N, C-alpha and C positions, 0 to 999 in steps of 0.2 A: 512556586508558581512560575509557568513558562513566560519568557519575555514576549512582549507584544511585538508582533511583526507588522509593520505598517503596510506591507504588501498584501496582507491577508484579505482585506476588503476588496482590493483590486482583483485578486484571484477569484474570489467568490463571484464578483460581478462578471468577470470574464467567462467563467464556467456557466453562469446563469444565462448569459447571452448566447453562448454556444448551444445550450440545451434548448432554449427557446427557438433559435434559428433551425436546429435539427428538427424540432417538432413542427415548426412552420413549414419547412421543406418537405417533411414527410406528408403532411396533410395537403400541401400544395401539389405534390406528386399524385396523391390519390384523387384529388379534385380534377387534376389535368387529365388523368386516364379516364375518370368517370365522364368528363365532358367529351372526350374523344369517342368513347363508346356510344354516348347518347347522340353525338353528331353523325356517326356513321349510320348509313341506312341498312339496318339489319332487322331480323324478326324480333318481336318483343320477348319471346322466351329466351332467345339467344342472348339478347342484351341483359335480361334479368339474371341469367345464369352467370355471365361474366361479372356483373356487379356483385352478386353474392359471393363468388369466389374471391374477388378482390377485397371485400369488406370482412370476410371471415378469415382469410389468410392473406393479409395485405401484401407483404413483400413477395411471397411466393406467387400470389395471384397476379400482381403487377408484372413480375418477370415472365410468367406464363403468357400473359396477354401480349406483352411486347414481342414474344417469340412466335406465338401461334394465333394471336387474336385477329390479325389482319393479313390480307393477301399481299405479301412482299415477294414479288417475283425477282427482285434484284434489278438494279439500274440497267445493266447490260442487256439482260433478257427483255426487260420492258421496252427498251429502245428498239431492239430487234423486232419485237412483236408489233410495235407501232409502224416501223418502217417497211415491213414486208407487205402491208395491205395494198399499197398502190399497184405493185406488180401482180399481186394475187387477184385484185379486182380486174385488171386488164386481162388476165388469163381466163377468168370466169366469163368476161364479155366475149372473148374469142371462142370459148367453148359453146356459147349460145348459137354460134353459126351452124352447129351440127343439130339443127332442129329435129331431125328424125329420131334422136335418142331420148328426147324429152317427152313426158306425158302431159296431156291436158285433160285427162279424165281420171277420176278416182271414184272409188266406192263411196257411198253416202257416209259410212262410219269413218273413213280415212280422210275425206276431203278437208275438214277443218284443220287437222294436224299437218297435212301436206302444205296447205296454204300458209300456216304459221311458219313452217320451216323455209318455204320459198321466200317469204317477205323478210325474214330475219337473216337468212344466209345468202340471199341473192341468187338462188339456183333452185329449180324445181326438181321433182323426182325424175328418175330415168327408167326407161323401159328396155325390153330386149335382153333381160338378164336371165341366166340360168342360176339355180340356187339349190343347194343340197344341205340338209341337216346332218351333222356328224355328232353322234350321241355318246361315243366312247373316246377316251384319250388315245387308245391304240389305233383305232380307225383314222382319227385325225392325223396322228403322227405319220402313219404309213402312207396316207394319201398325200400329205405334205412332202414327204421324202420323194415320192414319184414326181410331183410337180417341180421340185427343186432340180431333180436330175434332168428334167426336160427343159429347164429354163435356157433361154438363148440371149436375152438382152440384160435384164436387171432383176434383182431381188432386193426388196426392202422389208425389214422386220422391225417391230417394236414390241417389247414385252415388259411387264412389271417384274416378273420373276423368271429367271432362267436357272435351272438347277440340273447339273449333269447327272447322267445315269440312264441306263436302258436305251430306249428308242431315241431319247433326246440326244445322246451321243452320235447316233446315226444321222440325225438332222444336222448336227454340227459338221460331221464328216462330209455330208452331201453339200452343205453350204461352202465349205472350204474347197471342195472339188470343183464346184461351179465357178468360184473366184479364180482358180488356177486355169480354167479353160477360157477365161476372158469375160465372164459375166460380171457386171457391176453389182457388188454385194454390199449392202449397208445394214448394220445391226445397231439398234439403239435400245439400251436396257436401263431401267431405273436403278439408281445407285443404291438405294435402301433395299428394295425388293431383291436385287440380284447381287447383294454384297458377297455371298459365298462364291458366286461365279467369278467375280473380279479378283478374288483372292486365289483362284485356282489357275491351272495352266492354259485353259482355253483362250483367254483374251490374246495372249502372245501368239499362240498357235494360229488363231484366226487372222490376226494382223499379218503374220509372216506369210500366210497364204494369199493375202490380198483383200481380205474382208475389212471394211471400215467399221470399227467397233467404237461406239460412243457410250460413255457412262453419263447418263442424263441426271441432272439435278443432284450433283455430287453432295455427299453428306460429310461434313467435318466440323470440328469445333469452331474454327475461324469463320466459316460461312454463316454460322448462327446469327451473327450480328448484322448480316447484310441481306439475308433471304430467309423466308419462312421454310423451316426444315420439313414440315409434314405436308408440304405441297409435292405431290408425287405424280410421276408419269405412269398412269394406270391402264393405258391402252394395251390391247393385244391385237396385233394386226400383221398380216403378211401380204405383200403385193408382189406378183410375179409377171414380168413381161407386159405390164400395163393392161393385163387382160384377166388375170386370176387374182382373187382376193379372199382372204380368210379374216374372220373376226368372231368374237364371242367371249366366253368367260374363261377359257383355258389359258393358264400360264404355260411357259415352255418347261413343263415338268412331267414326269411319269409318276402317277400316284403311289406306286409301290416303293418309290425312293424318296417320297416327299412327306415331311412332318409325321413320321411314323410314331413318334412318341407323344403326339398331341392328344391321343385318345378319342379322336373324332371319326376314325375310319378313313377310307380312301375318298378323295375329292371327286365329286361328280360334276362334269362340265358339259357344256353345249356350245358347239361351234357351227358356223355357217361357211360353206365354200361357195363363192360366187364366180361367175364368168359373165363378162359383158361390161357395159359402160360404167357400172357402179364402181369398178376397179379404178377408173379414171377419177371419179369424184372422191374416192377414198385416198387416191394418190395426192390430192392437194392437201389433205389433212396431214399426211406424212411429211410432205414438203415443208409445210409451215412449222411443224415440230422440229424438223431437222435444222431449219434456218434459225429458229429461236435458240436452239441448243448450241449450234456450231458457228452461226453467222454465214454459212454457205447457202447460196440460193440454188435450189434444184427443182424448179417448177416442172411437173411431169409433162410429157408430150401430149398432143391432142389424141383423141380416141383413134383406135385403129379402124379406119373407114371400112375396110373389107369385112372386118368382124362385125361392125355395127349394122351393116346393110344386109348381111346374110340372113337367111331364114332361120329362126330359132325354134327349137322344139317347145320351149316355154317362153313366156313373156312376162316375167315377174317385174312389177313396178316397185322400185326401191328408192328411198331417200336416206341420206346419211346425216347424222347429227354429231357434231364434235363439240366438246366442252373443254374448258380450261383456259389458261391465259392466252390471249390473242384471238379467242373465239367468242361469239355472242354470249353474253352473260345470262345465266339461269335458263338456257334454252332446254336442256334436258328436263329440268323441273317443270317448265311450262309444257313441254311435250307430254310428260306423264299426266299432268292435270287435264290436258285436252283429251288425251286418250281415255282416261277414266270417265270424264263427263260425257264422252261420246258413246259409251257402252249402253246398249238397250236390252240385251238379253243375258250376256255372260261376260265375266271378267275373271281371268286367272293370272296370278302373279307368282313368280318364283324368285327368291332372293336369299342369299346366305345371311345377309345383315339387314334387318328390318328396323330402322329408326327413322320413320317418316317425319317430314315437316308437318306442322299443324294443318296447313292447307291441303296436303296430300292425304292426311288422315281423314280430314273432313270430306274430301272428295270421295274416298273409298266408302266411308260410312253412308254418305248421301246416295251413292250408287246402289248400295244394299237396300236402303230405305225406299228407293224408287222401284224395287222389285227385281233388280239385276242379280243374277246368281253369281256371287263374288266368292272366290276361293284364293287363299294365300298359302303357299307352300314354303316352309322354312325348315332348316335342318333341326333335328332334335338336339344334337350336340354341336356346339360351336367352338371355334378356336379362340374366340374373344369373350372373356367373362363379362366385361362391361357391356358389350353389345347384347349378349345373351339376356342379361337381366334388364337392360333398358328396353329391349324389344318387347319383353313380356309385360311391361307397364302399359302397352297399348292394347293388349289382347282383350281386356274386359270391355272397353268401348266398342271394339270391332265385333266381338261376339254378341253384344247387346243389340247392335245394328243388324245382325243376321249374317255377318261375314263368316264363312267357313275357314277355319285355320287348321292346317295339316302340318304335323311334325314328321319330317322325312327320317326314316330309320336306317337307310341303306348306306350311310356315310355322310360326309359333309356336302350337302347339296349346294354347289357353288354356281350353278347356272343362273343367269339373270334374264328373265323373259317376262313379257306381258302379252296376253292374247285377248283381243276384244272382239266379241261376237264371231269368233272363228274366222275372221276376215283380216283384221289389222294386227300385225305382230310387231313387237319391239324386242330386239335381240341385240345384246352387246356386252359391254364391260361394266356398266353402271349398277351399283347396288342401290337399294332403296334406303339410303342413309344420307346424313348431312354431308359427309366427306365427298361422296360421289356427286351429289346434287349441286354442291356449291364450290368445291375446291379442286379436286383432282382433274387431270386430263383424261377424259373418257370418250368412248365412241359407241354409238347406237345405230343400228339399222332399223328403219321403218319399212315394213313390207306389206303392201296392199295386195293380197292374193289369197283367195279362199283355199286353193290347193295346198299352199304352204301352211296356211292356218290350220288345216286339218292334220297335216304332218306334225306341227307343233302341239296340237291338241292331244294327239296320241302319246307324245313324249310326256306331256304334263299328266295325262291320265295314268301313265305308268308310274310317275312319281307319287301320285295320290295313292295308288295301289300299294306302294311300299311305305306308306305313311300311316301315322295314327292321328285321327281327328281329335281336337280338343273339345271336350264336352262342356258346354256353357254352364250347365248346372253345377258340375263338379268344380269348374274354375272359380265360381263365386265362393266356394267353401275352402279355398286354399288358406294356409295358415297366415296369421298376423305377421309372423316373421318374414314370410315370403313377400307379403304386400309391402312391408316396410323396406325390404331390400330393393324391390322393384322401383319404389318411389325415390329411393336414394339415388339409384342409377339413372332414373328418368331425369333427375335434376341435371345430370351431365349430358343428356341426350342432344341438346343443341351444339355441344362441343365435340361429339363423336364423329 
């Protein structure tokens, strides 16, 4: 019989206390995160999704929420975002002295949306713009190269992805040549999207040529604890000489060199090239992004008076919306809702990633119930499995409401556009998913012009001609396995 150890009861008591303290701390942590989720103002589906993840996979769920559940911009960037607004506000007030560039008239369908943006952003839409749709990557890159070669003062660029190859290398060479001849050149690229670029030779080559190259929102293990890593710089924008501007869905890539092994085909994009005062208002967006990322203030100059007062062949009315840290919250989401509710005859939407909020889904279905001819065009093949299945979970409700859904067969349809009654166009970088609507830095142009609307309508009609419509009757007969998979990924839709 072993000898009695008088320390044994003490040890048992010690381990019991440790176990109880660990269990108490564990439940206290869960309760604390639960309370934090409930106290944050977020949609009910999003809150429920996070709670279920945390209670089903407690430790993994808590860690995931702490990393990705809240908008952590980082103290330094948050401070810069807050401090830049006094000077930005003064610049906007000074811009209003140029009354001749602003519009006080809008079409009936566009008026509510332009009023919303004016009140939330402090600036109204501008007129006197020329605007051209660029429907192929080759046309966009060739046109951009010509504009870069003609630049005299400044070139500012921001892209989510820059991948070398083909015409993109000619863009890089033209940019470096511009810097060598004295043009001020700035290039800001997202760290995650352009990771291959930053590992290649071009960053050093560009910097040696005089181009300021900035890696935005750097990704590394250390920064995980101080800033949300999936907060991305998703804008695609080029500004030249404070007079020419580009934006749209295209990253700085040539499709034949990009994601060839993804099995989705070439990416199909849509860009807009503008001339006029809209370049000035887009410049303030770039200046704010640059200051948040670098701490350097670079407010753009006032509009070119000679350009603004000259007779224009076209007079397109355009408003710019920017989202992301430092800009009005939820504005792109509010703009989409306003545009959908304004539709009276026709609504056409194109997006590669369709994971709408409940409010947006309800607005689209309501438009169809009101008798609006609603069409949504999405790619048949998608490079994101989760988004592909999650988006399909919305199809049944849309089809039941009378929405026409087309699956594009000619590649990965990456263009992001909304056309309301062939008069009001929304064109830019934002997808119809939670990430673009609530998190990423995006930019969207609002265009109140029936001529441009007809041009966009022709592009969308071409997309539809290259698509296969989803038959509502056949969709209701899809397999149980498919339905279960859709609902499983729908569970994660608020988090995508």
